[in-house]
Jmol script that loads the backbone (N, CA, C; Angstrom):
load data "model"
ATOM      1  N   MET A   1     -33.996  -7.259 -27.828  1.00  0.00           N
ATOM      2  CA  MET A   1     -32.956  -6.782 -27.030  1.00  0.00           C
ATOM      3  C   MET A   1     -31.609  -7.530 -26.015  1.00  0.00           C
ATOM      4  N   TYR A   2     -30.836  -7.099 -26.584  1.00  0.00           N
ATOM      5  CA  TYR A   2     -29.508  -8.198 -26.017  1.00  0.00           C
ATOM      6  C   TYR A   2     -29.611  -8.309 -24.345  1.00  0.00           C
ATOM      7  N   LEU A   3     -28.901  -9.617 -24.229  1.00  0.00           N
ATOM      8  CA  LEU A   3     -29.065  -9.227 -22.288  1.00  0.00           C
ATOM      9  C   LEU A   3     -28.186  -7.997 -21.827  1.00  0.00           C
ATOM     10  N   THR A   4     -26.777  -8.372 -22.752  1.00  0.00           N
ATOM     11  CA  THR A   4     -26.037  -7.296 -22.125  1.00  0.00           C
ATOM     12  C   THR A   4     -26.367  -5.891 -22.063  1.00  0.00           C
ATOM     13  N   GLU A   5     -27.648  -5.394 -23.127  1.00  0.00           N
ATOM     14  CA  GLU A   5     -28.094  -4.233 -23.012  1.00  0.00           C
ATOM     15  C   GLU A   5     -29.306  -4.074 -21.813  1.00  0.00           C
ATOM     16  N   LEU A   6     -29.991  -5.043 -21.573  1.00  0.00           N
ATOM     17  CA  LEU A   6     -30.610  -5.049 -20.485  1.00  0.00           C
ATOM     18  C   LEU A   6     -29.959  -4.717 -18.910  1.00  0.00           C
ATOM     19  N   HIS A   7     -29.101  -5.497 -18.914  1.00  0.00           N
ATOM     20  CA  HIS A   7     -28.035  -5.100 -17.711  1.00  0.00           C
ATOM     21  C   HIS A   7     -28.028  -3.477 -17.898  1.00  0.00           C
ATOM     22  N   THR A   8     -27.248  -3.004 -18.579  1.00  0.00           N
ATOM     23  CA  THR A   8     -27.052  -1.691 -19.232  1.00  0.00           C
ATOM     24  C   THR A   8     -28.049  -0.613 -18.341  1.00  0.00           C
ATOM     25  N   ALA A   9     -29.317  -1.088 -19.413  1.00  0.00           N
ATOM     26  CA  ALA A   9     -30.526  -0.261 -19.198  1.00  0.00           C
ATOM     27  C   ALA A   9     -31.361  -0.822 -17.682  1.00  0.00           C
ATOM     28  N   ILE A  10     -31.195  -1.409 -16.997  1.00  0.00           N
ATOM     29  CA  ILE A  10     -31.174  -1.465 -15.622  1.00  0.00           C
ATOM     30  C   ILE A  10     -30.419  -1.244 -14.796  1.00  0.00           C
ATOM     31  N   SER A  11     -29.045  -0.708 -14.672  1.00  0.00           N
ATOM     32  CA  SER A  11     -27.829   0.120 -14.174  1.00  0.00           C
ATOM     33  C   SER A  11     -28.073   1.319 -14.250  1.00  0.00           C
ATOM     34  N   TYR A  12     -28.899   1.614 -15.359  1.00  0.00           N
ATOM     35  CA  TYR A  12     -28.837   2.976 -15.805  1.00  0.00           C
ATOM     36  C   TYR A  12     -29.950   3.764 -15.030  1.00  0.00           C
ATOM     37  N   CYS A  13     -31.380   3.137 -14.983  1.00  0.00           N
ATOM     38  CA  CYS A  13     -32.064   3.110 -14.109  1.00  0.00           C
ATOM     39  C   CYS A  13     -31.769   3.407 -12.364  1.00  0.00           C
ATOM     40  N   TYR A  14     -31.198   2.164 -11.975  1.00  0.00           N
ATOM     41  CA  TYR A  14     -30.544   2.712 -10.803  1.00  0.00           C
ATOM     42  C   TYR A  14     -29.640   3.799 -10.389  1.00  0.00           C
ATOM     43  N   ARG A  15     -29.263   3.967 -11.354  1.00  0.00           N
ATOM     44  CA  ARG A  15     -27.918   5.259 -11.321  1.00  0.00           C
ATOM     45  C   ARG A  15     -28.589   6.331 -11.445  1.00  0.00           C
ATOM     46  N   GLN A  16     -30.025   6.336 -12.280  1.00  0.00           N
ATOM     47  CA  GLN A  16     -30.874   7.739 -12.201  1.00  0.00           C
ATOM     48  C   GLN A  16     -31.507   7.570 -11.216  1.00  0.00           C
ATOM     49  N   LEU A  17     -32.039   6.809 -10.220  1.00  0.00           N
ATOM     50  CA  LEU A  17     -32.814   6.769  -8.709  1.00  0.00           C
ATOM     51  C   LEU A  17     -31.484   6.954  -7.869  1.00  0.00           C
ATOM     52  N   ASN A  18     -30.487   7.402  -7.951  1.00  0.00           N
ATOM     53  CA  ASN A  18     -29.128   7.643  -7.195  1.00  0.00           C
ATOM     54  C   ASN A  18     -28.907   6.307  -5.956  1.00  0.00           C
ATOM     55  N   LEU A  19     -28.968   4.951  -6.460  1.00  0.00           N
ATOM     56  CA  LEU A  19     -29.165   3.777  -5.694  1.00  0.00           C
ATOM     57  C   LEU A  19     -27.810   3.313  -6.620  1.00  0.00           C
ATOM     58  N   LEU A  20     -26.378   3.818  -6.030  1.00  0.00           N
ATOM     59  CA  LEU A  20     -25.382   3.615  -6.229  1.00  0.00           C
ATOM     60  C   LEU A  20     -24.759   1.987  -5.915  1.00  0.00           C
ATOM     61  N   ASP A  21     -25.299   1.387  -4.650  1.00  0.00           N
ATOM     62  CA  ASP A  21     -24.843   0.173  -4.928  1.00  0.00           C
ATOM     63  C   ASP A  21     -25.452  -1.080  -5.650  1.00  0.00           C
ATOM     64  N   GLU A  22     -27.106  -0.438  -5.952  1.00  0.00           N
ATOM     65  CA  GLU A  22     -27.814  -1.474  -6.566  1.00  0.00           C
ATOM     66  C   GLU A  22     -27.384  -0.829  -8.286  1.00  0.00           C
ATOM     67  N   TYR A  23     -26.524  -0.175  -8.447  1.00  0.00           N
ATOM     68  CA  TYR A  23     -25.807   0.136 -10.180  1.00  0.00           C
ATOM     69  C   TYR A  23     -24.816  -0.456 -10.211  1.00  0.00           C
ATOM     70  N   PHE A  24     -24.012  -0.448  -9.169  1.00  0.00           N
ATOM     71  CA  PHE A  24     -22.718  -1.044  -9.173  1.00  0.00           C
ATOM     72  C   PHE A  24     -22.972  -3.113  -9.287  1.00  0.00           C
ATOM     73  N   SER A  25     -23.636  -2.779  -8.526  1.00  0.00           N
ATOM     74  CA  SER A  25     -24.206  -3.931  -8.292  1.00  0.00           C
ATOM     75  C   SER A  25     -24.709  -4.921  -9.575  1.00  0.00           C
ATOM     76  N   THR A  26     -25.646  -4.360 -10.432  1.00  0.00           N
ATOM     77  CA  THR A  26     -26.162  -4.794 -11.353  1.00  0.00           C
ATOM     78  C   THR A  26     -24.643  -4.936 -12.531  1.00  0.00           C
ATOM     79  N   LEU A  27     -23.845  -4.003 -12.435  1.00  0.00           N
ATOM     80  CA  LEU A  27     -23.069  -3.761 -13.806  1.00  0.00           C
ATOM     81  C   LEU A  27     -21.758  -5.440 -13.373  1.00  0.00           C
ATOM     82  N   GLN A  28     -22.000  -5.179 -11.886  1.00  0.00           N
ATOM     83  CA  GLN A  28     -20.466  -6.398 -11.978  1.00  0.00           C
ATOM     84  C   GLN A  28     -21.192  -7.623 -12.602  1.00  0.00           C
ATOM     85  N   GLN A  29     -23.058  -7.909 -12.045  1.00  0.00           N
ATOM     86  CA  GLN A  29     -23.242  -8.956 -12.604  1.00  0.00           C
ATOM     87  C   GLN A  29     -23.190  -8.742 -13.798  1.00  0.00           C
ATOM     88  N   GLY A  30     -23.598  -8.190 -14.508  1.00  0.00           N
ATOM     89  CA  GLY A  30     -23.006  -8.085 -16.087  1.00  0.00           C
ATOM     90  C   GLY A  30     -21.991  -8.343 -16.434  1.00  0.00           C
ATOM     91  N   ILE A  31     -20.809  -8.150 -15.796  1.00  0.00           N
ATOM     92  CA  ILE A  31     -19.209  -7.815 -16.279  1.00  0.00           C
ATOM     93  C   ILE A  31     -19.676  -9.957 -15.965  1.00  0.00           C
ATOM     94  N   LYS A  32     -19.861 -10.386 -15.319  1.00  0.00           N
ATOM     95  CA  LYS A  32     -19.761 -11.885 -14.374  1.00  0.00           C
ATOM     96  C   LYS A  32     -20.365 -13.058 -15.686  1.00  0.00           C
ATOM     97  N   LEU A  33     -21.807 -12.180 -16.327  1.00  0.00           N
ATOM     98  CA  LEU A  33     -22.360 -13.144 -16.870  1.00  0.00           C
ATOM     99  C   LEU A  33     -21.458 -12.382 -18.229  1.00  0.00           C
ATOM    100  N   TYR A  34     -21.532 -11.600 -19.063  1.00  0.00           N
ATOM    101  CA  TYR A  34     -20.895 -11.506 -19.917  1.00  0.00           C
ATOM    102  C   TYR A  34     -19.709 -10.401 -20.099  1.00  0.00           C
ATOM    103  N   PRO A  35     -18.678 -11.391 -19.493  1.00  0.00           N
ATOM    104  CA  PRO A  35     -17.146 -10.782 -19.429  1.00  0.00           C
ATOM    105  C   PRO A  35     -16.480 -10.222 -21.185  1.00  0.00           C
ATOM    106  N   THR A  36     -17.400  -9.911 -21.600  1.00  0.00           N
ATOM    107  CA  THR A  36     -16.555  -9.838 -23.387  1.00  0.00           C
ATOM    108  C   THR A  36     -17.834  -8.438 -23.807  1.00  0.00           C
ATOM    109  N   ASP A  37     -17.942  -7.774 -23.000  1.00  0.00           N
ATOM    110  CA  ASP A  37     -18.296  -6.440 -23.359  1.00  0.00           C
ATOM    111  C   ASP A  37     -18.134  -5.662 -22.741  1.00  0.00           C
ATOM    112  N   GLU A  38     -17.481  -4.920 -23.428  1.00  0.00           N
ATOM    113  CA  GLU A  38     -16.363  -3.442 -22.782  1.00  0.00           C
ATOM    114  C   GLU A  38     -17.196  -2.720 -22.348  1.00  0.00           C
ATOM    115  N   ARG A  39     -18.162  -2.286 -22.522  1.00  0.00           N
ATOM    116  CA  ARG A  39     -19.463  -1.326 -22.186  1.00  0.00           C
ATOM    117  C   ARG A  39     -19.500  -1.548 -20.420  1.00  0.00           C
ATOM    118  N   LEU A  40     -19.131  -2.676 -20.524  1.00  0.00           N
ATOM    119  CA  LEU A  40     -20.366  -2.969 -19.209  1.00  0.00           C
ATOM    120  C   LEU A  40     -18.460  -2.640 -18.057  1.00  0.00           C
ATOM    121  N   HIS A  41     -17.532  -3.224 -18.609  1.00  0.00           N
ATOM    122  CA  HIS A  41     -16.145  -2.615 -17.694  1.00  0.00           C
ATOM    123  C   HIS A  41     -16.003  -0.730 -17.413  1.00  0.00           C
ATOM    124  N   PHE A  42     -16.237  -0.780 -18.743  1.00  0.00           N
ATOM    125  CA  PHE A  42     -16.183   0.824 -18.817  1.00  0.00           C
ATOM    126  C   PHE A  42     -16.851   1.429 -17.819  1.00  0.00           C
ATOM    127  N   SER A  43     -18.126   1.235 -17.762  1.00  0.00           N
ATOM    128  CA  SER A  43     -19.108   2.224 -17.503  1.00  0.00           C
ATOM    129  C   SER A  43     -18.696   2.012 -15.471  1.00  0.00           C
ATOM    130  N   LEU A  44     -18.162   0.919 -15.560  1.00  0.00           N
ATOM    131  CA  LEU A  44     -17.939   0.339 -13.497  1.00  0.00           C
ATOM    132  C   LEU A  44     -17.117   1.305 -13.428  1.00  0.00           C
ATOM    133  N   ILE A  45     -15.879   1.531 -14.267  1.00  0.00           N
ATOM    134  CA  ILE A  45     -14.363   2.041 -13.821  1.00  0.00           C
ATOM    135  C   ILE A  45     -14.811   3.430 -13.841  1.00  0.00           C
ATOM    136  N   ILE A  46     -15.330   4.244 -14.662  1.00  0.00           N
ATOM    137  CA  ILE A  46     -15.670   5.041 -14.623  1.00  0.00           C
ATOM    138  C   ILE A  46     -16.495   5.784 -13.677  1.00  0.00           C
ATOM    139  N   ASP A  47     -17.716   5.055 -13.349  1.00  0.00           N
ATOM    140  CA  ASP A  47     -18.252   5.776 -12.568  1.00  0.00           C
ATOM    141  C   ASP A  47     -18.105   5.199 -10.839  1.00  0.00           C
ATOM    142  N   LEU A  48     -17.072   4.278 -10.677  1.00  0.00           N
ATOM    143  CA  LEU A  48     -16.557   4.153  -9.481  1.00  0.00           C
ATOM    144  C   LEU A  48     -15.702   5.031  -9.429  1.00  0.00           C
ATOM    145  N   ARG A  49     -14.781   5.708 -10.079  1.00  0.00           N
ATOM    146  CA  ARG A  49     -13.659   6.667  -9.778  1.00  0.00           C
ATOM    147  C   ARG A  49     -14.707   8.063  -9.501  1.00  0.00           C
ATOM    148  N   GLN A  50     -15.732   8.112 -10.901  1.00  0.00           N
ATOM    149  CA  GLN A  50     -16.347   9.706 -10.450  1.00  0.00           C
ATOM    150  C   GLN A  50     -16.930   9.966  -9.181  1.00  0.00           C
ATOM    151  N   ASN A  51     -17.205   8.479  -8.351  1.00  0.00           N
ATOM    152  CA  ASN A  51     -17.746   8.243  -7.069  1.00  0.00           C
ATOM    153  C   ASN A  51     -17.329   8.374  -5.881  1.00  0.00           C
ATOM    154  N   GLY A  52     -15.953   8.464  -6.487  1.00  0.00           N
ATOM    155  CA  GLY A  52     -14.765   8.280  -5.286  1.00  0.00           C
ATOM    156  C   GLY A  52     -14.017   6.967  -4.489  1.00  0.00           C
ATOM    157  N   ARG A  53     -14.907   6.021  -5.898  1.00  0.00           N
ATOM    158  CA  ARG A  53     -14.078   4.980  -4.948  1.00  0.00           C
ATOM    159  C   ARG A  53     -13.247   4.009  -5.618  1.00  0.00           C
ATOM    160  N   ILE A  54     -11.761   4.531  -5.846  1.00  0.00           N
ATOM    161  CA  ILE A  54     -11.037   4.750  -6.480  1.00  0.00           C
ATOM    162  C   ILE A  54     -10.043   3.377  -6.561  1.00  0.00           C
ATOM    163  N   GLN A  55     -10.207   2.408  -4.703  1.00  0.00           N
ATOM    164  CA  GLN A  55      -9.008   1.450  -5.388  1.00  0.00           C
ATOM    165  C   GLN A  55     -10.635   0.351  -6.158  1.00  0.00           C
ATOM    166  N   GLU A  56     -11.866   0.447  -5.715  1.00  0.00           N
ATOM    167  CA  GLU A  56     -12.414  -0.889  -6.627  1.00  0.00           C
ATOM    168  C   GLU A  56     -12.668  -0.251  -8.175  1.00  0.00           C
ATOM    169  N   SER A  57     -12.609   1.486  -8.235  1.00  0.00           N
ATOM    170  CA  SER A  57     -12.084   1.462  -9.890  1.00  0.00           C
ATOM    171  C   SER A  57     -10.532   0.752 -10.431  1.00  0.00           C
ATOM    172  N   ILE A  58      -9.781   0.961 -10.167  1.00  0.00           N
ATOM    173  CA  ILE A  58      -8.586   0.088 -10.347  1.00  0.00           C
ATOM    174  C   ILE A  58      -8.907  -1.160 -10.517  1.00  0.00           C
ATOM    175  N   LEU A  59      -9.030  -1.329  -8.863  1.00  0.00           N
ATOM    176  CA  LEU A  59      -9.437  -3.336  -9.561  1.00  0.00           C
ATOM    177  C   LEU A  59     -10.049  -3.435 -10.649  1.00  0.00           C
ATOM    178  N   SER A  60     -11.063  -2.874 -10.914  1.00  0.00           N
ATOM    179  CA  SER A  60     -12.008  -3.169 -12.007  1.00  0.00           C
ATOM    180  C   SER A  60     -11.251  -2.749 -13.363  1.00  0.00           C
ATOM    181  N   ALA A  61     -10.260  -1.726 -13.678  1.00  0.00           N
ATOM    182  CA  ALA A  61      -9.433  -1.428 -14.381  1.00  0.00           C
ATOM    183  C   ALA A  61      -8.161  -2.666 -14.737  1.00  0.00           C
ATOM    184  N   ASP A  62      -8.095  -3.343 -13.554  1.00  0.00           N
ATOM    185  CA  ASP A  62      -7.297  -4.120 -13.773  1.00  0.00           C
ATOM    186  C   ASP A  62      -7.395  -5.349 -14.587  1.00  0.00           C
ATOM    187  N   HIS A  63      -8.914  -5.786 -13.759  1.00  0.00           N
ATOM    188  CA  HIS A  63      -9.656  -6.779 -14.117  1.00  0.00           C
ATOM    189  C   HIS A  63      -9.766  -6.655 -16.379  1.00  0.00           C
ATOM    190  N   ALA A  64     -10.330  -5.602 -16.485  1.00  0.00           N
ATOM    191  CA  ALA A  64     -10.578  -4.989 -17.652  1.00  0.00           C
ATOM    192  C   ALA A  64      -9.181  -5.231 -18.637  1.00  0.00           C
ATOM    193  N   ALA A  65      -8.553  -4.596 -17.738  1.00  0.00           N
ATOM    194  CA  ALA A  65      -7.297  -5.030 -18.930  1.00  0.00           C
ATOM    195  C   ALA A  65      -6.935  -6.360 -18.764  1.00  0.00           C
ATOM    196  N   LYS A  66      -7.117  -6.986 -18.278  1.00  0.00           N
ATOM    197  CA  LYS A  66      -6.884  -8.254 -18.425  1.00  0.00           C
ATOM    198  C   LYS A  66      -7.401  -9.127 -19.235  1.00  0.00           C
ATOM    199  N   CYS A  67      -9.044  -9.377 -19.334  1.00  0.00           N
ATOM    200  CA  CYS A  67      -9.814  -9.317 -20.207  1.00  0.00           C
ATOM    201  C   CYS A  67      -9.365  -8.947 -21.740  1.00  0.00           C
ATOM    202  N   PHE A  68      -9.138  -7.813 -21.878  1.00  0.00           N
ATOM    203  CA  PHE A  68      -9.095  -6.774 -23.270  1.00  0.00           C
ATOM    204  C   PHE A  68      -7.561  -6.508 -23.360  1.00  0.00           C
ATOM    205  N   PRO A  69      -6.431  -7.319 -23.315  1.00  0.00           N
ATOM    206  CA  PRO A  69      -5.323  -6.803 -23.137  1.00  0.00           C
ATOM    207  C   PRO A  69      -4.464  -5.789 -24.202  1.00  0.00           C
ATOM    208  N   ASP A  70      -5.327  -6.177 -25.399  1.00  0.00           N
ATOM    209  CA  ASP A  70      -4.562  -4.788 -26.828  1.00  0.00           C
ATOM    210  C   ASP A  70      -5.398  -3.808 -26.520  1.00  0.00           C
ATOM    211  N   ASP A  71      -6.295  -3.728 -25.455  1.00  0.00           N
ATOM    212  CA  ASP A  71      -7.630  -2.470 -25.418  1.00  0.00           C
ATOM    213  C   ASP A  71      -6.493  -1.157 -24.414  1.00  0.00           C
ATOM    214  N   TYR A  72      -5.862  -0.439 -25.259  1.00  0.00           N
ATOM    215  CA  TYR A  72      -5.146   0.601 -24.805  1.00  0.00           C
ATOM    216  C   TYR A  72      -5.965   1.466 -23.587  1.00  0.00           C
ATOM    217  N   THR A  73      -7.389   1.387 -23.931  1.00  0.00           N
ATOM    218  CA  THR A  73      -7.998   2.240 -23.243  1.00  0.00           C
ATOM    219  C   THR A  73      -8.577   1.784 -21.313  1.00  0.00           C
ATOM    220  N   PHE A  74      -8.070   0.514 -21.358  1.00  0.00           N
ATOM    221  CA  PHE A  74      -8.039  -0.316 -20.349  1.00  0.00           C
ATOM    222  C   PHE A  74      -6.807  -0.182 -19.915  1.00  0.00           C
ATOM    223  N   GLN A  75      -5.594  -0.161 -20.217  1.00  0.00           N
ATOM    224  CA  GLN A  75      -4.315  -0.153 -19.875  1.00  0.00           C
ATOM    225  C   GLN A  75      -4.232   1.431 -19.212  1.00  0.00           C
ATOM    226  N   LEU A  76      -4.578   2.444 -20.180  1.00  0.00           N
ATOM    227  CA  LEU A  76      -4.232   4.187 -19.708  1.00  0.00           C
ATOM    228  C   LEU A  76      -5.395   3.700 -17.671  1.00  0.00           C
ATOM    229  N   LEU A  77      -6.440   3.184 -17.903  1.00  0.00           N
ATOM    230  CA  LEU A  77      -7.618   3.528 -16.839  1.00  0.00           C
ATOM    231  C   LEU A  77      -6.882   2.631 -15.710  1.00  0.00           C
ATOM    232  N   LYS A  78      -5.867   1.311 -15.817  1.00  0.00           N
ATOM    233  CA  LYS A  78      -5.573   0.762 -14.840  1.00  0.00           C
ATOM    234  C   LYS A  78      -4.234   1.156 -14.317  1.00  0.00           C
ATOM    235  N   TYR A  79      -3.700   2.460 -15.223  1.00  0.00           N
ATOM    236  CA  TYR A  79      -2.087   1.998 -14.418  1.00  0.00           C
ATOM    237  C   TYR A  79      -2.432   3.998 -14.151  1.00  0.00           C
ATOM    238  N   LEU A  80      -3.648   4.493 -14.859  1.00  0.00           N
ATOM    239  CA  LEU A  80      -3.627   6.290 -14.328  1.00  0.00           C
ATOM    240  C   LEU A  80      -4.320   6.404 -13.376  1.00  0.00           C
ATOM    241  N   THR A  81      -5.058   5.954 -12.847  1.00  0.00           N
ATOM    242  CA  THR A  81      -6.499   6.488 -12.566  1.00  0.00           C
ATOM    243  C   THR A  81      -5.996   7.063 -11.333  1.00  0.00           C
ATOM    244  N   VAL A  82      -6.331   8.168 -10.855  1.00  0.00           N
ATOM    245  CA  VAL A  82      -5.808   8.486  -9.166  1.00  0.00           C
ATOM    246  C   VAL A  82      -7.669   9.251  -8.845  1.00  0.00           C
ATOM    247  N   PRO A  83      -7.410   9.805  -7.413  1.00  0.00           N
ATOM    248  CA  PRO A  83      -8.219  10.296  -6.690  1.00  0.00           C
ATOM    249  C   PRO A  83      -8.307  11.742  -7.502  1.00  0.00           C
ATOM    250  N   SER A  84      -9.601  12.180  -7.658  1.00  0.00           N
ATOM    251  CA  SER A  84      -9.762  13.788  -7.623  1.00  0.00           C
ATOM    252  C   SER A  84      -9.519  14.618  -6.573  1.00  0.00           C
ATOM    253  N   ILE A  85     -10.212  14.303  -5.295  1.00  0.00           N
ATOM    254  CA  ILE A  85      -9.522  14.682  -3.461  1.00  0.00           C
ATOM    255  C   ILE A  85      -8.554  13.668  -2.767  1.00  0.00           C
ATOM    256  N   TYR A  86      -7.531  14.057  -2.758  1.00  0.00           N
ATOM    257  CA  TYR A  86      -6.900  13.374  -1.729  1.00  0.00           C
ATOM    258  C   TYR A  86      -6.979  13.571  -0.318  1.00  0.00           C
ATOM    259  N   GLU A  87      -6.762  12.747   0.408  1.00  0.00           N
ATOM    260  CA  GLU A  87      -6.843  12.693   2.186  1.00  0.00           C
ATOM    261  C   GLU A  87      -5.997  13.136   2.867  1.00  0.00           C
ATOM    262  N   ASN A  88      -4.582  12.981   2.515  1.00  0.00           N
ATOM    263  CA  ASN A  88      -3.274  13.639   2.798  1.00  0.00           C
ATOM    264  C   ASN A  88      -2.204  13.639   2.053  1.00  0.00           C
ATOM    265  N   GLN A  89      -0.958  13.843   2.281  1.00  0.00           N
ATOM    266  CA  GLN A  89       0.225  14.003   1.564  1.00  0.00           C
ATOM    267  C   GLN A  89       0.627  12.655   1.235  1.00  0.00           C
ATOM    268  N   ALA A  90       0.882  11.632   2.592  1.00  0.00           N
ATOM    269  CA  ALA A  90       1.311  10.361   2.426  1.00  0.00           C
ATOM    270  C   ALA A  90       0.188   9.776   1.052  1.00  0.00           C
ATOM    271  N   GLU A  91      -1.313   9.920   0.938  1.00  0.00           N
ATOM    272  CA  GLU A  91      -1.982   9.514  -0.193  1.00  0.00           C
ATOM    273  C   GLU A  91      -1.406   9.845  -1.372  1.00  0.00           C
ATOM    274  N   ILE A  92      -1.201  11.346  -1.383  1.00  0.00           N
ATOM    275  CA  ILE A  92      -0.773  12.002  -2.759  1.00  0.00           C
ATOM    276  C   ILE A  92       0.171  11.505  -2.848  1.00  0.00           C
ATOM    277  N   ASN A  93       1.704  11.553  -1.926  1.00  0.00           N
ATOM    278  CA  ASN A  93       2.861  10.671  -2.547  1.00  0.00           C
ATOM    279  C   ASN A  93       2.332   9.099  -2.966  1.00  0.00           C
ATOM    280  N   PHE A  94       1.589   8.610  -2.919  1.00  0.00           N
ATOM    281  CA  PHE A  94       1.414   7.142  -2.779  1.00  0.00           C
ATOM    282  C   PHE A  94       0.748   7.132  -4.301  1.00  0.00           C
ATOM    283  N   PHE A  95      -0.204   7.884  -4.683  1.00  0.00           N
ATOM    284  CA  PHE A  95      -0.949   8.564  -6.046  1.00  0.00           C
ATOM    285  C   PHE A  95       0.489   8.952  -7.467  1.00  0.00           C
ATOM    286  N   ARG A  96       1.224   9.506  -7.188  1.00  0.00           N
ATOM    287  CA  ARG A  96       2.025  10.317  -7.437  1.00  0.00           C
ATOM    288  C   ARG A  96       3.232   9.130  -8.541  1.00  0.00           C
ATOM    289  N   GLN A  97       3.308   8.530  -7.179  1.00  0.00           N
ATOM    290  CA  GLN A  97       4.422   7.547  -7.259  1.00  0.00           C
ATOM    291  C   GLN A  97       3.792   6.163  -8.379  1.00  0.00           C
ATOM    292  N   ARG A  98       2.435   5.945  -7.682  1.00  0.00           N
ATOM    293  CA  ARG A  98       1.844   4.651  -9.063  1.00  0.00           C
ATOM    294  C   ARG A  98       1.928   4.920 -10.312  1.00  0.00           C
ATOM    295  N   TYR A  99       1.514   6.847 -10.117  1.00  0.00           N
ATOM    296  CA  TYR A  99       0.827   7.355 -11.483  1.00  0.00           C
ATOM    297  C   TYR A  99       2.283   7.417 -12.477  1.00  0.00           C
ATOM    298  N   THR A 100       3.421   7.505 -11.704  1.00  0.00           N
ATOM    299  CA  THR A 100       4.756   8.017 -12.438  1.00  0.00           C
ATOM    300  C   THR A 100       5.259   6.216 -12.991  1.00  0.00           C
ATOM    301  N   GLN A 101       4.882   5.184 -12.400  1.00  0.00           N
ATOM    302  CA  GLN A 101       5.167   3.908 -12.393  1.00  0.00           C
ATOM    303  C   GLN A 101       4.270   3.643 -13.836  1.00  0.00           C
ATOM    304  N   GLY A 102       2.981   3.922 -13.704  1.00  0.00           N
ATOM    305  CA  GLY A 102       2.013   3.727 -14.953  1.00  0.00           C
ATOM    306  C   GLY A 102       2.960   3.765 -16.322  1.00  0.00           C
ATOM    307  N   LEU A 103       2.744   5.680 -16.347  1.00  0.00           N
ATOM    308  CA  LEU A 103       3.203   6.404 -17.360  1.00  0.00           C
ATOM    309  C   LEU A 103       4.882   5.245 -17.738  1.00  0.00           C
ATOM    310  N   GLN A 104       5.839   4.793 -17.189  1.00  0.00           N
ATOM    311  CA  GLN A 104       6.691   4.184 -17.474  1.00  0.00           C
ATOM    312  C   GLN A 104       6.881   3.159 -17.941  1.00  0.00           C
ATOM    313  N   LYS A 105       5.237   1.869 -17.570  1.00  0.00           N
ATOM    314  CA  LYS A 105       4.936   0.864 -18.136  1.00  0.00           C
ATOM    315  C   LYS A 105       4.149   1.080 -19.194  1.00  0.00           C
ATOM    316  N   LEU A 106       3.143   2.182 -19.592  1.00  0.00           N
ATOM    317  CA  LEU A 106       2.746   2.404 -20.278  1.00  0.00           C
ATOM    318  C   LEU A 106       3.509   2.399 -21.678  1.00  0.00           C
ATOM    319  N   ILE A 107       5.324   3.483 -21.720  1.00  0.00           N
ATOM    320  CA  ILE A 107       5.629   3.904 -22.321  1.00  0.00           C
ATOM    321  C   ILE A 107       6.562   2.382 -22.687  1.00  0.00           C
ATOM    322  N   GLN A 108       6.904   1.378 -21.991  1.00  0.00           N
ATOM    323  CA  GLN A 108       7.320   0.200 -22.356  1.00  0.00           C
ATOM    324  C   GLN A 108       6.239  -0.662 -23.182  1.00  0.00           C
ATOM    325  N   TYR A 109       4.861  -0.525 -22.789  1.00  0.00           N
ATOM    326  CA  TYR A 109       3.743  -1.254 -23.609  1.00  0.00           C
ATOM    327  C   TYR A 109       3.570  -0.520 -24.556  1.00  0.00           C
ATOM    328  N   THR A 110       3.679   0.436 -25.208  1.00  0.00           N
ATOM    329  CA  THR A 110       3.553   1.086 -26.339  1.00  0.00           C
ATOM    330  C   THR A 110       4.974   1.327 -27.333  1.00  0.00           C
ATOM    331  N   SER A 111       3.852   0.719 -28.879  1.00  0.00           N
ATOM    332  CA  SER A 111       5.311   0.275 -29.571  1.00  0.00           C
ATOM    333  C   SER A 111       5.204   1.530 -30.501  1.00  0.00           C
ATOM    334  N   LEU A 112       5.981   2.630 -30.939  1.00  0.00           N
ATOM    335  CA  LEU A 112       5.709   3.762 -32.216  1.00  0.00           C
ATOM    336  C   LEU A 112       6.563   3.157 -33.572  1.00  0.00           C
ATOM    337  N   LYS A 113       6.210   2.015 -33.332  1.00  0.00           N
ATOM    338  CA  LYS A 113       6.792   1.180 -34.884  1.00  0.00           C
ATOM    339  C   LYS A 113       5.711   0.703 -35.811  1.00  0.00           C
ATOM    340  N   THR A 114       4.805   0.837 -35.270  1.00  0.00           N
ATOM    341  CA  THR A 114       3.686   0.600 -36.050  1.00  0.00           C
ATOM    342  C   THR A 114       2.692   2.229 -36.383  1.00  0.00           C
ATOM    343  N   THR A 115       1.916   1.617 -37.940  1.00  0.00           N
ATOM    344  CA  THR A 115       1.115   2.822 -37.462  1.00  0.00           C
ATOM    345  C   THR A 115      -0.138   2.827 -36.687  1.00  0.00           C
ATOM    346  N   GLN A 116      -0.594   2.025 -35.984  1.00  0.00           N
ATOM    347  CA  GLN A 116      -1.158   1.874 -34.787  1.00  0.00           C
ATOM    348  C   GLN A 116      -0.905   2.858 -33.885  1.00  0.00           C
TER     349      GLN A 116
END
end "model"
wireframe off; spacefill off
backbone 0.3
color backbone group
């Protein structure tokens, strides 16, 4: 078993036990030890978002986008992550503006001149 798989397995156990702090901590430790494992980054970003920890999710997506600048998935997560539920009108306006700016950056980033 690869050590990255060990971190994934341990974090999964924590998640199943609903020990979210330990779950996120294990993923973060795994990323520090194995920064090129995309699965650890992706799991952290998605699960932070699903648990309402939007700012942490965005920061993790930004970190992953720097580690994997050619991976479009992390670019999407960096720019287009928004909360499922908003606290107030100001938060709606903030994330709407952030989302719009993110789309503009992604449009600039995306080349339609290649088959990719």
